[in-house]
KETI-945723 format. One line per 3 residues: number of its first residue (from 1); for each residue x, y, z of N, C-alpha, C. Coordinates in nm, 3 decimals. Atoms other than C-alpha are relative to their C-alpha. Last residue first. Layout:
# residues N
NUM = X Y Z X Y Z X Y Z | ...;
***
This chain:
# residues 96
96 = 0.068 -0.073 0.096 -0.657 0.711 0.330 -0.140 0.030 0.024 | 0.151 0.003 0.002 -0.486 0.499 0.573 -0.037 0.166 -0.085 | 0.088 -0.114 -0.050 -0.111 0.488 0.515 -0.142 -0.031 -0.032;
93 = 0.153 0.017 0.015 0.131 0.201 0.516 -0.066 0.113 0.035 | 0.052 0.028 -0.109 0.501 0.367 0.539 -0.154 -0.021 -0.037 | 0.012 -0.105 -0.092 0.704 0.414 0.192 -0.099 -0.073 0.130;
90 = 0.137 -0.010 -0.020 0.831 0.104 0.063 0.000 0.103 0.080 | 0.004 -0.088 -0.068 1.169 0.025 -0.132 -0.146 0.046 0.012 | 0.019 -0.128 0.033 1.128 -0.298 -0.275 -0.006 0.075 0.109;
87 = -0.102 -0.109 0.050 1.348 -0.568 -0.188 -0.040 0.114 -0.037 | -0.059 0.046 0.144 1.104 -0.894 -0.230 0.098 0.116 -0.001 | -0.096 0.141 0.014 1.071 -0.884 0.136 0.051 -0.018 -0.088;
84 = -0.114 -0.047 -0.096 0.917 -0.512 0.112 0.088 -0.115 0.030 | -0.054 -0.085 0.062 0.664 -0.623 -0.124 0.165 0.031 0.063 | -0.051 0.084 0.118 0.577 -0.906 0.056 0.080 0.066 -0.056;
81 = -0.093 0.056 -0.060 0.528 -0.681 0.379 0.084 -0.114 -0.128 | -0.102 -0.104 -0.032 0.338 -0.423 0.177 0.103 -0.088 0.048 | -0.051 -0.005 0.124 0.115 -0.716 0.035 0.117 0.099 -0.002;
78 = -0.064 0.132 0.072 0.051 -0.857 0.352 0.038 0.044 -0.105 | -0.094 0.061 -0.070 -0.017 -0.542 0.537 0.069 -0.109 -0.068 | -0.121 -0.099 0.035 -0.234 -0.412 0.263 0.109 -0.018 0.069;
75 = -0.093 0.057 0.097 -0.430 -0.751 0.293 0.093 0.111 -0.032 | -0.057 0.153 -0.003 -0.538 -0.685 0.660 0.111 -0.029 -0.147 | -0.135 0.024 -0.082 -0.583 -0.316 0.639 0.076 -0.154 -0.009;
72 = 0.016 -0.001 -0.123 -0.862 -0.292 0.342 0.157 -0.020 0.096 | 0.097 0.064 -0.031 -0.793 -0.166 0.021 -0.026 -0.013 0.136 | 0.092 -0.047 -0.093 -0.564 0.005 -0.201 -0.116 -0.073 0.025;
69 = 0.121 0.059 -0.080 -0.273 -0.112 -0.379 -0.091 0.092 0.058 | -0.009 0.099 0.093 0.042 0.002 -0.621 -0.164 -0.075 0.047 | 0.078 0.087 -0.076 0.038 0.378 -0.502 -0.014 -0.152 -0.101;
66 = 0.121 0.012 0.039 0.326 0.505 -0.689 -0.049 -0.059 0.107 | 0.089 0.083 -0.069 0.639 0.684 -0.593 -0.116 -0.034 -0.096 | -0.041 0.032 -0.166 0.905 0.889 -0.710 -0.058 -0.070 0.079;
63 = 0.077 -0.075 -0.112 0.708 1.028 -1.009 0.058 -0.022 0.120 | 0.007 -0.139 0.031 0.907 0.927 -1.305 -0.080 0.103 0.111 | -0.110 -0.081 0.068 1.047 0.624 -1.185 0.013 0.111 -0.031;
60 = -0.078 -0.004 -0.130 0.756 0.505 -0.967 0.104 0.056 -0.054 | 0.079 -0.067 -0.087 0.513 0.560 -1.285 0.098 0.041 0.143 | -0.075 -0.149 0.071 0.783 0.374 -1.493 -0.069 0.128 0.076;
57 = -0.122 -0.017 -0.024 0.738 0.090 -1.254 0.036 0.130 -0.036 | -0.006 -0.043 -0.165 0.351 0.131 -1.235 0.152 0.008 0.001 | 0.082 -0.116 -0.002 0.328 0.070 -1.627 0.055 0.076 0.115;
54 = -0.071 -0.060 0.045 0.599 -0.239 -1.595 -0.081 0.156 -0.032 | -0.142 -0.019 -0.111 0.404 -0.383 -1.343 0.073 0.066 -0.064 | 0.055 -0.081 -0.077 0.072 -0.326 -1.587 0.127 0.018 0.078;
51 = 0.020 -0.117 0.083 0.251 -0.519 -1.863 -0.036 0.120 0.108 | -0.095 -0.034 -0.004 0.323 -0.803 -1.597 0.019 0.149 -0.090 | -0.072 0.098 0.113 -0.028 -0.832 -1.528 0.138 0.067 0.000;
48 = -0.118 -0.095 0.069 -0.146 -0.656 -1.193 0.077 -0.110 -0.069 | 0.032 -0.062 0.106 -0.473 -0.835 -1.083 0.097 0.062 -0.096 | 0.075 0.068 0.083 -0.364 -0.931 -0.751 -0.031 0.068 -0.128;
45 = 0.100 -0.058 -0.040 -0.044 -0.783 -0.622 -0.117 -0.027 -0.097 | 0.051 -0.010 -0.147 0.212 -1.026 -0.552 -0.120 0.062 -0.010 | -0.003 0.132 -0.090 0.370 -1.177 -0.859 -0.099 0.002 0.118;
42 = 0.099 0.118 0.066 0.274 -0.911 -1.100 -0.018 -0.114 0.081 | 0.163 -0.072 -0.024 0.414 -0.619 -0.862 -0.091 -0.128 -0.062 | 0.044 0.026 -0.144 0.725 -0.862 -0.845 -0.105 0.058 0.018;
39 = 0.028 0.112 -0.001 0.792 -0.870 -1.242 -0.068 -0.033 0.193 | 0.146 0.038 0.076 0.739 -0.503 -1.274 -0.036 -0.173 0.031 | 0.128 -0.070 -0.065 0.983 -0.412 -0.976 -0.127 -0.048 -0.060;
36 = 0.032 0.059 -0.139 1.240 -0.678 -1.092 -0.127 0.066 0.064 | 0.049 0.130 0.003 1.227 -0.589 -1.447 -0.023 -0.066 0.120 | 0.139 -0.009 0.053 1.249 -0.200 -1.391 -0.091 -0.137 -0.002;
33 = -0.021 -0.019 0.143 1.586 -0.278 -1.176 -0.193 0.029 -0.028 | 0.110 0.048 0.067 1.582 -0.202 -0.814 -0.005 0.019 -0.138 | -0.028 0.111 -0.008 1.881 -0.019 -0.661 -0.084 -0.138 -0.093;
30 = -0.120 0.029 0.092 1.876 0.319 -0.709 0.023 -0.167 -0.025 | -0.111 0.023 -0.050 1.523 0.386 -0.542 0.122 -0.018 -0.115 | -0.084 0.060 0.094 1.174 0.479 -0.627 0.136 -0.027 0.054;
27 = -0.092 -0.115 0.026 0.921 0.429 -0.363 0.098 -0.038 -0.120 | -0.161 0.072 0.049 0.634 0.139 -0.372 0.061 0.172 -0.017 | -0.087 -0.094 0.110 0.315 0.285 -0.188 0.123 -0.057 -0.026;
24 = -0.150 0.122 0.039 0.064 0.014 -0.058 0.079 0.128 -0.092 | -0.054 -0.007 0.109 -0.267 0.275 0.062 0.140 -0.107 0.017 | -0.147 0.011 -0.081 -0.513 0.167 0.322 0.085 0.022 -0.144;
21 = -0.066 0.000 0.131 -0.881 0.264 0.222 0.147 0.009 0.077 | -0.097 -0.118 0.075 -1.111 0.211 0.489 0.083 -0.031 -0.088 | 0.060 -0.055 0.108 -1.211 -0.108 0.702 0.090 0.114 -0.048;
18 = -0.040 0.099 0.118 -0.983 -0.295 0.916 -0.055 0.049 -0.123 | 0.050 -0.030 0.143 -0.961 -0.020 1.150 0.019 -0.102 -0.138 | 0.048 0.116 0.057 -0.886 -0.201 1.489 -0.041 0.043 -0.157;
15 = -0.104 0.045 0.098 -0.676 0.056 1.626 -0.047 -0.113 -0.089 | -0.108 -0.098 0.088 -0.928 0.127 1.888 0.131 -0.081 -0.073 | -0.072 -0.041 -0.068 -1.197 -0.129 1.888 0.106 0.105 -0.003;
12 = -0.096 0.138 -0.057 -1.459 -0.188 1.655 0.096 0.083 0.073 | 0.071 0.150 0.062 -1.792 -0.006 1.552 0.108 -0.096 0.018 | -0.117 0.040 0.096 -1.722 0.242 1.824 -0.050 -0.121 -0.071;
9 = -0.090 0.122 0.013 -2.011 0.391 1.999 0.090 -0.040 -0.102 | 0.075 0.093 0.095 -2.088 0.760 2.013 0.091 -0.164 0.030 | -0.115 0.089 0.091 -1.947 0.920 2.317 -0.086 -0.070 -0.086;
6 = 0.047 0.100 0.017 -2.203 1.222 2.455 0.079 -0.060 -0.072 | -0.058 0.056 0.105 -2.033 1.501 2.636 -0.059 -0.131 -0.046 | -0.009 0.160 -0.022 -2.251 1.670 2.885 0.077 -0.044 -0.160;
3 = 0.005 0.073 0.141 -2.217 2.045 2.936 0.016 -0.161 0.024 | -0.084 0.160 0.010 -2.303 2.185 3.275 -0.026 -0.020 -0.173 | 0.078 0.092 0.104 -2.450 2.571 3.285 0.119 -0.121 -0.044;
***
């Protein structure tokens, strides 16, 4: 008895996963201050106020990490790079 494999068509090419949820995660470290983390998040992540930046910085400090943005891959890569360039310690970008 022969079996047949039916391949479903792809929505995009391999590795093109633009959709879905990508997580930008900042890790706790010993060299960034609360002020720097909060102001950097407020400057780079859309919709994050300075007050919200401090709340996220507190979560990073207490939990070791925090998801600071979730969304499509392209903006996630941009925010990840900007946060990294500003000196924040980043976890690898991950798809959820």
